[in-house]
C-alpha positions as CSV (number, residue, x, y, z in Angstrom):
1,X,13.9,160.8,12.1
2,X,15.6,161.4,8.7
3,X,14.8,165.1,8.8
4,X,16.4,165.2,12.3
5,X,19.6,163.7,11.1
6,X,19.8,165.8,7.9
7,X,19.6,168.8,10.1
8,X,22.2,167.7,12.6
9,X,24.7,166.8,10.1
10,X,23.9,169.3,7.5
11,X,23.4,172.5,9.9
12,X,24.4,171.7,13.5
13,X,27.8,170.2,12.9
14,X,30.2,172.1,10.8
15,X,33.3,170.0,11.5
16,X,34.2,166.8,13.6
17,X,35.2,169.4,16.3
18,X,31.5,170.0,17.0
19,X,30.8,166.5,18.3
20,X,30.0,166.1,21.8
21,X,31.3,162.5,22.4
22,X,34.1,160.2,20.9
23,X,31.4,157.9,19.3
24,X,31.9,159.3,15.7
25,X,35.6,159.7,16.0
26,X,38.1,157.2,15.0
27,X,41.0,156.8,17.5
28,X,42.3,153.5,16.2
29,X,45.8,153.5,14.9
30,X,46.0,154.1,11.1
31,X,47.8,151.6,9.0
32,X,51.1,152.9,7.6
33,X,50.0,152.4,4.0
34,X,46.8,154.7,4.6
35,X,48.7,157.7,6.2
36,X,50.1,158.9,2.7
37,X,46.7,158.5,1.2
38,X,45.1,160.7,3.9
39,X,47.8,163.5,3.0
40,X,46.2,163.6,-0.5
41,X,42.6,163.9,0.7
42,X,41.3,167.6,0.5
43,X,41.2,169.4,3.8
44,X,37.6,170.3,3.6
45,X,36.7,166.5,3.2
46,X,38.8,165.7,6.2
47,X,37.2,168.2,8.5
48,X,33.7,166.8,7.8
49,X,34.6,163.2,8.8
50,X,32.3,161.7,11.3
51,X,33.3,157.9,11.3
52,X,33.8,155.6,14.4
53,X,36.3,153.1,12.8
54,X,38.4,152.1,9.9
55,X,36.4,150.6,7.0
56,X,39.1,149.7,4.5
57,X,39.0,146.0,3.9
58,X,41.8,144.2,2.3
59,X,42.4,143.3,-1.3
60,X,40.4,146.0,-3.2
61,X,42.1,146.5,-6.5
62,X,39.7,146.6,-9.4
63,X,36.5,146.1,-7.3
64,X,33.4,147.8,-6.9
65,X,32.8,149.3,-3.5
66,X,29.5,150.9,-2.2
67,X,29.8,153.4,0.9
68,X,26.6,153.7,2.7
69,X,26.2,157.0,4.3
70,X,29.4,158.5,2.8
71,X,29.1,161.9,4.1
72,X,31.6,164.4,2.8
73,X,33.4,161.5,1.2
74,X,36.6,160.9,3.1
75,X,36.4,157.0,3.0
76,X,35.1,157.3,-0.6
77,X,38.4,159.0,-1.8
78,X,40.6,156.7,0.3
79,X,38.9,153.7,-1.1
80,X,39.1,155.4,-4.5
81,X,42.9,155.1,-4.2
82,X,42.9,151.6,-3.0
83,X,40.6,150.0,-5.7
84,X,42.7,151.6,-8.3
85,X,41.9,153.5,-11.6
86,X,40.0,150.5,-12.8
87,X,37.9,150.0,-9.8
88,X,34.8,152.0,-8.8
89,X,33.4,153.7,-5.5
90,X,29.9,154.7,-5.1
91,X,28.9,157.0,-2.2
92,X,25.3,157.3,-1.0
93,X,24.1,159.9,1.5
94,X,20.9,161.6,2.3
95,X,22.5,165.0,3.5
96,X,22.7,167.4,0.5
97,X,25.3,169.6,2.5
98,X,27.5,166.6,2.9
99,X,27.3,165.6,-0.7
100,X,28.1,169.1,-1.8
101,X,31.4,168.9,-0.2
102,X,32.2,165.4,-1.7
103,X,31.1,166.5,-5.1
104,X,33.1,169.7,-5.0
105,X,36.4,167.8,-4.8
106,X,36.0,165.1,-7.2
107,X,38.2,166.5,-9.9
108,X,40.8,167.5,-7.2
109,X,41.1,163.9,-6.3
110,X,41.2,162.5,-9.9
111,X,44.3,164.8,-10.5
112,X,46.1,164.0,-7.3
113,X,45.8,160.2,-7.7
114,X,46.8,160.7,-11.4
115,X,43.6,159.1,-13.1
116,X,42.7,159.6,-16.6
117,X,39.0,159.4,-15.5
118,X,37.3,159.7,-12.3
119,X,36.2,156.4,-10.5
120,X,33.9,157.8,-8.0
121,X,30.2,158.8,-7.9
122,X,27.9,160.4,-5.3
123,X,24.3,159.6,-5.1
124,X,21.7,161.5,-3.0
125,X,19.3,159.0,-1.4
126,X,18.5,156.7,1.7
127,X,20.4,153.7,2.5
128,X,17.2,151.9,3.2
129,X,16.1,152.6,-0.4
130,X,18.9,151.5,-2.7
131,X,16.6,150.2,-5.4
132,X,15.5,153.8,-5.9
133,X,19.2,154.5,-6.9
134,X,19.3,152.0,-9.6
135,X,21.6,149.8,-7.6
136,X,20.7,146.3,-9.0
137,X,20.9,142.8,-7.5
138,X,24.5,141.5,-7.0
139,X,26.0,144.5,-8.3
140,X,28.8,145.3,-6.0
141,X,31.8,143.4,-4.6
142,X,32.1,145.4,-1.3
143,X,29.8,147.5,1.1
144,X,31.5,149.6,3.6
145,X,29.8,152.0,6.1
146,X,31.3,154.1,8.8
147,X,29.0,154.9,11.9
148,X,25.7,155.2,10.0
149,X,23.6,152.1,10.6
150,X,22.7,153.5,14.0
151,X,21.4,156.5,12.3
152,X,19.0,154.5,10.1
153,X,15.4,154.4,11.4
154,X,14.9,150.9,9.8
155,X,18.2,149.0,10.4
156,X,16.6,145.6,9.2
157,X,16.0,147.0,5.8
158,X,19.5,148.3,5.5
159,X,20.8,144.8,6.0
160,X,18.2,143.2,3.5
161,X,19.3,145.7,0.9
162,X,22.9,145.2,1.7
163,X,22.5,141.4,1.0
164,X,20.5,142.1,-2.2
165,X,23.2,144.4,-3.8
166,X,26.2,142.3,-2.8
167,X,27.6,139.8,-5.2
168,X,28.0,136.2,-4.0
169,X,31.2,136.0,-2.0
170,X,31.2,139.7,-1.4
171,X,31.0,141.3,1.9
172,X,29.6,144.2,4.2
173,X,32.6,145.6,6.1
174,X,31.5,148.2,8.5
175,X,32.0,150.1,11.8
176,X,29.2,151.2,13.9
177,X,28.0,151.8,17.6
178,X,26.4,149.1,19.7
179,X,25.0,148.8,23.2
180,X,25.0,146.3,26.0
181,X,21.3,146.6,26.4
182,X,18.4,147.9,24.4
183,X,18.0,151.7,24.5
184,X,14.7,152.9,26.0
185,X,12.3,154.5,23.5
186,X,12.3,157.7,25.3
187,X,16.0,158.3,24.3
188,X,15.7,157.6,20.7
189,X,13.5,160.7,20.3
190,X,16.4,163.0,21.7
191,X,17.9,164.7,18.5
192,X,21.4,165.1,20.2
193,X,21.6,161.6,21.5
194,X,20.5,160.3,18.1
195,X,22.9,162.6,16.2
196,X,25.8,161.5,18.3
197,X,25.2,157.9,17.2
198,X,24.3,156.8,20.6
199,X,20.4,156.6,21.2
200,X,19.9,154.9,17.7
201,X,22.6,152.2,18.4
202,X,21.5,148.7,18.4
203,X,21.9,146.2,21.3
204,X,24.5,143.8,20.2
205,X,22.5,140.6,20.3
206,X,19.8,142.2,18.3
207,X,22.2,143.2,15.6
208,X,23.6,139.6,15.4
209,X,19.9,138.3,15.2
210,X,19.1,140.8,12.4
211,X,22.1,139.9,10.5
212,X,21.4,136.2,10.4
213,X,17.8,136.8,9.6
214,X,18.8,138.7,6.4
215,X,21.4,135.9,5.3
216,X,24.7,137.0,7.1
217,X,24.7,133.8,9.1
218,X,28.2,134.4,10.8
219,X,29.0,138.0,11.7
220,X,32.6,138.4,12.4
221,X,33.9,141.1,14.9
222,X,37.2,142.6,13.7
223,X,37.8,145.0,16.6
224,X,36.1,147.2,19.4
225,X,36.5,149.9,21.7
226,X,34.5,151.4,24.6
227,X,33.1,154.9,24.0
228,X,33.5,157.6,26.5
229,X,30.7,160.2,26.8
230,X,32.6,163.2,28.0
231,X,29.6,165.6,28.1
232,X,28.1,165.1,31.7
233,X,24.5,165.9,30.5
234,X,24.4,163.4,27.8
235,X,26.2,160.9,30.1
236,X,23.4,161.5,32.8
237,X,20.6,160.9,30.2
238,X,22.1,157.6,28.9
239,X,22.5,156.3,32.4
240,X,24.2,152.8,32.9
241,X,23.9,151.9,29.2
242,X,27.5,150.9,28.0
243,X,28.2,151.9,24.3
244,X,30.7,150.4,22.1
245,X,32.3,151.2,18.7
246,X,32.9,148.0,16.7
247,X,33.8,146.8,13.2
248,X,32.2,143.9,11.6
249,X,32.4,142.0,8.5
250,X,29.4,140.1,7.1
251,X,30.0,137.7,4.2
252,X,27.4,137.0,1.4
253,X,27.9,133.2,1.6
254,X,24.9,130.8,1.5
255,X,24.6,127.8,3.8
256,X,27.0,129.1,6.5
257,X,26.4,127.1,9.7
258,X,25.1,128.8,12.9
259,X,28.1,127.6,14.8
260,X,31.9,127.0,14.2
261,X,32.0,123.3,13.3
262,X,35.3,121.4,13.0
263,X,36.0,119.5,9.8
264,X,39.7,119.1,10.4
265,X,40.4,121.9,7.8
266,X,43.5,124.3,7.8
267,X,44.7,127.1,5.7
268,X,48.2,128.5,5.0
269,X,48.5,132.2,4.3
270,X,50.7,133.0,1.2
271,X,51.6,136.5,2.3
272,X,50.2,137.9,-1.0
273,X,47.5,140.4,0.0
274,X,48.8,143.9,-0.7
275,X,49.9,145.8,2.4
276,X,49.7,142.5,4.5
277,X,52.9,140.5,3.6
278,X,53.2,138.8,7.1
279,X,49.8,138.5,8.8
280,X,46.2,138.5,7.5
281,X,43.6,139.3,10.1
282,X,40.3,137.9,9.0
283,X,38.7,138.9,12.6
284,X,39.4,139.4,16.1
285,X,40.1,135.6,16.7
286,X,41.7,134.7,13.3
287,X,45.3,136.4,13.0
288,X,46.7,134.1,10.3
289,X,50.6,134.3,9.9
290,X,52.2,133.9,6.5
291,X,53.4,130.3,5.9
292,X,51.9,128.9,9.1
293,X,49.4,125.8,9.2
294,X,46.4,127.5,10.7
295,X,43.3,125.3,11.7
296,X,40.0,126.8,10.8
297,X,36.3,126.0,11.2
298,X,34.0,125.3,8.1
299,X,32.7,128.7,8.1
300,X,36.2,130.4,8.1
301,X,37.4,128.0,5.5
302,X,34.5,129.3,3.3
303,X,35.1,132.9,3.9
304,X,38.7,132.4,2.7
305,X,38.0,129.8,-0.1
306,X,34.7,131.4,-1.6
307,X,35.7,134.9,-1.6
308,X,38.3,137.3,-3.2
309,X,40.8,135.9,-0.6
310,X,41.1,132.4,-2.3
311,X,44.1,133.1,-4.4
312,X,46.1,134.1,-1.3
313,X,45.8,130.9,0.7
314,X,46.4,127.2,0.4
315,X,43.6,125.1,1.5
316,X,43.8,121.7,3.3
317,X,41.0,119.3,4.0
318,X,37.4,119.2,3.0
319,X,33.7,118.7,4.5
320,X,33.9,114.8,4.4
321,X,34.4,114.3,8.1
322,X,32.9,116.3,11.3
323,X,34.8,116.4,14.3
324,X,32.3,118.4,16.5
325,X,32.2,122.2,17.5
326,X,35.4,124.1,18.1
327,X,36.0,124.4,22.0
328,X,35.2,128.0,23.3
329,X,32.4,129.0,20.9
330,X,30.2,131.1,23.0
331,X,27.3,133.5,22.9
332,X,28.3,136.1,25.6
333,X,29.1,139.9,25.0
334,X,31.7,139.9,22.3
335,X,33.2,143.2,23.2
336,X,36.0,143.8,25.5
337,X,36.8,147.5,24.7
338,X,40.3,146.6,23.6
339,X,42.0,145.8,20.2
340,X,44.4,143.4,21.9
341,X,45.6,140.3,19.9
342,X,43.6,137.3,20.8
343,X,44.3,135.3,17.9
344,X,47.9,134.4,18.4
345,X,47.0,130.8,19.2
346,X,47.6,128.2,16.6
347,X,44.2,128.0,15.4
348,X,40.6,127.6,16.6
349,X,37.5,129.6,16.2
350,X,36.0,131.7,19.0
């Protein structure tokens, strides 16, 4: 399958205009602070972009970020600007043609960003085999990936490797394609369906199970949208399977609980995260306004207290007394295909 993907993204596709669905296209509104950065990205890099979401987590200054399946480097270069001159961004991809585009413009972006030295590097390899690239245990702060996990033949190993290379308190922040049911085996051998990020997509519940199996005990959904398959032939082949593009964040935190437990804790956002002075959105159910007392479950408390976000919050409470589970914590299909705010409530978990 690696050869099929390399051919599809190295030879078949020459730009994002060649895609036959909107699965590998980002239609989410870009934050205002990102738009000026994109104007600085080289045109050739932009035309070879095949992402399905926005993988720009908050508070990145000075951090080391790893991009799995970086392609021609659009996200790497945007992240290069956001981590600053003293941060570092590493891109990994298995397609030489894509990496050639990315590497060709390293010096261009260094000059445009005004850096004395470059802060990016691109590695040729497989995201399932990070150990072959000398990426050591607990060596990166953040991992991002944009519509690539579905292309990996062994998704379990990717999650295992992500946990290994992340520092404690780090996170895997990524967008990918998911389904409402398991994709039949006969479709996974279709090179177009696989290359279009459809037939390799994980059933959402299998993804949650795999994440927890490899340590990411409480995956948090940030946003999602339904995917439209405009090509009639591809739509006919996929039948009644529903596809979604979704962005998740997975924290490397030990001993998170399997459910959202209430310990009477709360946080107050200080409004100090760059570009987010009024509201911090942890996930689709936690939209935390600056200065507002916001009740949280034990896991959410730790996602803020035991990570890079700690300096931006005041914390109230501890784990001394348990009040049961937060109402509304369920196990149904998490996607509704919209990006509407569902976190305006005073607090709560799911």
